C-alpha positions as CSV (number, residue, x, y, z in Angstrom):
1,X,119.9,103.8,114.7
2,X,116.5,102.4,115.7
3,X,116.1,98.9,117.2
4,X,115.2,97.4,113.7
5,X,118.3,98.8,112.2
6,X,120.4,97.0,114.8
7,X,118.3,93.8,114.4
8,X,117.7,93.8,110.6
9,X,120.1,96.4,109.1
10,X,123.4,94.5,109.0
11,X,125.1,97.6,110.2
12,X,123.0,100.0,108.1
13,X,119.5,101.3,108.2
14,X,117.1,98.4,108.1
15,X,115.6,99.5,104.8
16,X,119.1,99.8,103.2
17,X,119.9,96.1,103.8
18,X,119.5,94.4,100.4
19,X,118.8,91.0,102.2
20,X,115.4,92.3,103.4
21,X,114.2,92.7,99.9
22,X,114.4,88.9,99.3
23,X,111.2,87.0,99.8
24,X,113.1,84.0,101.3
25,X,113.8,86.1,104.4
26,X,110.4,84.8,105.7
27,X,110.7,81.4,107.4
28,X,109.8,78.3,105.6
29,X,106.7,78.0,107.9
30,X,105.1,81.0,106.3
31,X,104.1,81.0,102.6
32,X,104.8,84.5,101.5
33,X,102.3,84.6,98.7
34,X,99.5,83.1,100.7
35,X,100.3,85.6,103.6
36,X,100.1,88.6,101.3
37,X,97.0,87.3,99.4
38,X,95.1,86.9,102.6
39,X,96.2,90.2,104.0
40,X,95.3,92.2,100.9
41,X,92.0,90.3,100.3
42,X,91.0,91.4,103.8
43,X,92.7,94.8,103.7
44,X,89.6,96.8,104.6
45,X,89.1,94.8,107.8
46,X,92.5,96.0,109.2
47,X,90.9,99.3,109.9
48,X,88.1,97.8,112.0
49,X,90.0,94.9,113.6
50,X,89.5,94.0,117.2
51,X,92.2,93.9,119.9
52,X,91.5,91.5,122.7
53,X,87.8,91.7,121.8
54,X,87.7,95.4,121.9
55,X,86.6,97.3,118.7
56,X,89.0,99.8,117.3
57,X,86.2,102.4,117.6
58,X,87.0,104.8,120.3
59,X,90.4,103.2,120.7
60,X,92.0,106.4,121.8
61,X,89.7,106.5,124.8
62,X,90.4,102.9,125.7
63,X,94.2,103.4,125.5
64,X,94.0,106.1,128.1
65,X,92.4,103.8,130.6
66,X,95.0,103.0,133.5
67,X,95.0,99.3,133.3
68,X,93.0,98.3,130.2
69,X,94.9,100.9,128.2
70,X,98.3,99.4,129.1
71,X,97.2,96.0,128.2
72,X,95.6,97.0,124.9
73,X,98.8,99.0,124.0
74,X,101.0,96.0,124.7
75,X,98.7,93.7,122.6
76,X,98.5,96.1,119.7
77,X,102.2,96.7,119.6
78,X,102.9,93.0,119.8
79,X,100.6,92.4,116.7
80,X,102.1,95.3,114.7
81,X,105.7,94.2,115.4
82,X,105.3,90.4,115.5
83,X,108.1,88.2,114.2
84,X,106.6,85.0,115.6
85,X,105.6,82.0,113.5
86,X,102.0,81.8,112.5
87,X,101.4,85.5,112.2
88,X,97.9,86.4,111.4
89,X,97.8,88.1,107.9
90,X,94.1,89.3,108.4
91,X,95.4,91.5,111.2
92,X,98.4,92.5,109.2
93,X,100.8,91.1,111.9
94,X,104.3,92.2,111.4
95,X,103.3,95.1,109.1
96,X,104.9,98.4,110.0
97,X,107.0,101.1,108.4
98,X,109.2,104.1,108.8
99,X,109.2,107.6,107.2
100,X,112.0,108.2,104.8
101,X,113.3,111.3,102.9
102,X,113.2,111.4,99.1
103,X,116.9,110.5,98.7
104,X,116.5,107.2,100.6
105,X,113.4,106.3,98.6
106,X,115.2,106.9,95.3
107,X,118.1,104.8,96.5
108,X,115.7,101.9,97.3
109,X,113.9,102.1,94.0
110,X,117.1,102.3,92.0
111,X,119.2,99.6,93.7
112,X,117.2,97.5,96.3
113,X,113.6,97.0,95.4
114,X,112.9,93.6,93.9
115,X,111.2,93.5,90.5
116,X,108.5,93.7,89.3
117,X,107.5,97.1,90.5
118,X,103.8,98.3,90.4
119,X,102.1,101.6,91.2
120,X,98.7,101.0,92.7
121,X,95.8,102.8,94.5
122,X,96.3,103.9,98.0
123,X,93.6,102.1,99.9
124,X,93.9,104.3,102.9
125,X,92.8,107.3,100.9
126,X,90.0,105.3,99.2
127,X,88.6,104.1,102.6
128,X,89.0,107.5,104.3
129,X,87.6,109.8,101.6
130,X,86.4,107.6,98.7
131,X,89.2,108.7,96.2
132,X,91.5,106.4,94.3
133,X,95.0,107.8,93.7
134,X,97.8,105.7,92.4
135,X,100.7,106.7,94.7
136,X,101.8,103.4,96.3
137,X,104.8,101.7,94.8
138,X,104.9,97.9,95.5
139,X,107.6,95.4,94.5
140,X,108.7,91.8,94.7
141,X,106.3,89.2,95.8
142,X,103.6,91.8,96.6
143,X,103.4,92.9,92.9
144,X,102.4,89.4,91.8
145,X,99.6,89.4,94.4
146,X,98.2,92.8,93.6
147,X,98.1,92.1,89.9
148,X,95.3,89.6,90.6
149,X,93.2,92.2,92.6
150,X,91.7,94.7,90.2
151,X,90.3,97.0,92.9
152,X,93.9,98.0,93.7
153,X,95.1,98.5,90.2
154,X,94.4,101.5,88.0
155,X,93.1,100.6,84.5
156,X,95.6,102.8,82.8
157,X,98.6,101.2,84.5
158,X,98.2,97.4,84.8
159,X,101.8,96.4,83.8
160,X,104.9,96.6,85.8
161,X,106.9,99.9,85.6
162,X,110.7,100.3,85.4
163,X,112.8,101.8,88.0
164,X,113.1,105.2,86.3
165,X,109.4,105.5,86.2
166,X,109.0,104.5,89.8
167,X,111.5,107.1,90.9
168,X,109.6,109.7,88.8
169,X,106.3,108.8,90.5
170,X,108.0,109.2,93.9
171,X,109.4,112.6,93.0
172,X,106.0,113.8,91.8
173,X,104.4,112.7,95.0
174,X,107.1,114.5,97.0
175,X,106.4,117.7,95.1
176,X,102.8,117.3,96.2
177,X,103.9,117.2,99.8
178,X,103.2,113.5,100.4
179,X,105.3,111.8,102.9
180,X,107.3,108.7,101.7
181,X,107.4,105.7,104.0
182,X,108.9,102.2,103.5
183,X,107.2,99.1,104.9
184,X,107.9,95.6,106.3
185,X,105.2,93.3,105.1
186,X,105.8,91.3,107.2
187,X,109.0,91.9,109.0
188,X,111.8,91.4,107.9
189,X,110.5,91.4,104.3
190,X,110.3,94.8,102.6
191,X,108.0,95.3,99.6
192,X,106.5,98.7,99.5
193,X,107.1,102.5,99.5
194,X,103.9,104.5,100.2
195,X,103.4,108.2,99.7
196,X,101.2,109.1,102.6
197,X,99.1,111.9,103.8
198,X,97.9,112.6,107.3
199,X,95.3,111.8,108.5
200,X,94.3,109.5,105.6
201,X,97.2,107.2,106.2
202,X,96.2,104.4,108.5
203,X,99.8,103.9,109.9
204,X,100.2,107.7,110.5
205,X,96.8,107.8,112.2
206,X,97.8,105.0,114.6
207,X,100.9,106.9,115.5
208,X,99.7,110.4,115.8
209,X,96.2,109.7,117.3
210,X,96.9,106.7,119.4
211,X,100.7,106.6,119.9
212,X,101.1,103.2,118.4
213,X,104.3,102.7,116.5
214,X,102.9,101.5,113.2
215,X,105.1,104.1,111.5
216,X,108.4,105.2,113.0
217,X,109.9,108.6,112.6
218,X,112.8,108.9,110.0
219,X,116.4,108.3,110.8
220,X,116.8,112.1,110.2
221,X,115.6,115.3,111.8
222,X,115.3,118.8,110.3
223,X,117.7,121.5,111.2
224,X,116.9,125.2,110.8
225,X,119.4,127.9,110.0
226,X,117.8,131.0,111.6
227,X,120.1,133.3,109.8
228,X,118.7,132.2,106.4
229,X,115.0,132.0,107.4
230,X,113.0,134.8,105.7
231,X,109.7,134.0,107.4
232,X,108.0,133.2,104.1
233,X,106.0,130.4,105.9
234,X,106.1,128.0,103.0
235,X,107.6,125.3,105.2
236,X,104.8,125.8,107.7
237,X,102.2,125.1,104.9
238,X,103.8,121.8,103.8
239,X,104.5,120.3,107.2
240,X,101.8,117.6,107.9
241,X,102.9,117.1,111.5
242,X,102.5,120.7,112.8
243,X,106.2,120.7,113.6
244,X,107.0,124.1,112.2
245,X,105.4,127.3,113.7
246,X,105.7,130.9,112.4
247,X,106.6,133.5,115.1
248,X,105.4,137.0,113.9
249,X,107.5,139.0,116.3
250,X,110.6,137.3,115.0
251,X,109.5,137.0,111.4
252,X,111.0,133.5,111.6
253,X,109.9,130.0,112.1
254,X,110.7,127.6,114.9
255,X,110.9,123.7,114.9
256,X,109.1,121.6,117.4
257,X,111.6,118.6,117.4
258,X,109.2,116.4,119.4
259,X,106.8,116.5,116.5
260,X,109.3,116.4,113.6
261,X,109.1,113.1,111.7
262,X,112.3,113.9,109.5
263,X,110.5,113.5,106.2
264,X,112.4,116.4,104.8
265,X,109.6,117.8,102.7
266,X,109.8,121.2,104.2
267,X,113.3,121.5,102.6
268,X,111.8,121.6,99.1
269,X,109.3,124.3,100.0
270,X,112.0,126.6,101.4
271,X,113.6,128.9,98.7
272,X,116.2,130.2,101.0
273,X,118.1,127.0,101.8
274,X,117.3,127.5,105.6
275,X,116.4,123.8,106.2
276,X,118.4,120.7,105.9
277,X,118.2,117.1,107.2
278,X,120.8,115.8,109.6
279,X,121.1,112.2,111.0
280,X,118.9,111.9,114.1
281,X,121.7,110.3,115.9
282,X,123.6,113.6,115.7
283,X,121.0,115.6,117.4
284,X,121.4,115.4,121.2
285,X,118.2,114.5,123.0
286,X,116.4,113.2,119.9
287,X,118.9,110.6,118.8
288,X,116.8,107.8,120.2
289,X,113.4,109.2,119.5
290,X,111.7,107.3,116.8
């Protein structure tokens, strides 16, 4: 289990702890509604925020610098994972998530997510390519905040949705190949499941491009049965992390376990049942890699 499972999971995965879906998990010093309102009113600025006076532009280059890079990385990580009092909502302090397979997402929506549940536009997609697609599922205190912000809400769906419809939306997004991720906002309060794409997703971009843990790998990792693989390459096409590679001489695929995020989407593309998810803790060498 990851460190947040140990700290906030009560013996389970952190996102399977029902306590974390209650808004009163945030200390009395922080007003949850005010925090979320300020964060989402300034959502666009999160992508251009400064770290210790440095602009996020060319951040990758700065992070590679021997001394400045280490200091910037420490500062950025401390902001992303902050659990301190007086967190800055405009910087989205304490806002990070983890990739989850479809099964865990459905369990959250059916049993744990606080009502009301809303489906709203993904602002990462809108800011990256100017398209509005309603794929983000928000619940609890965040739903009340977003209802007041029309730019996030599709006109055809302004009312809360029930759990069955939320699960159906998540399943549809999964069929499109989108990656499900669950989010602290702010830690330890959970109020969102996003259906992400790379490189549009801000969190995945921070992770894959800059090595910042804004999104953690899943608690699972994919396992390939070479005897069942028929080399159809459908799993290669759906993997957004380039973790699966086709070997023509073998007419089989191989898995790069360093790149695998454990989303499990490749399973649904495989018609030969050659892929399955196993708990990351059961795979030697990758049990602590999140």
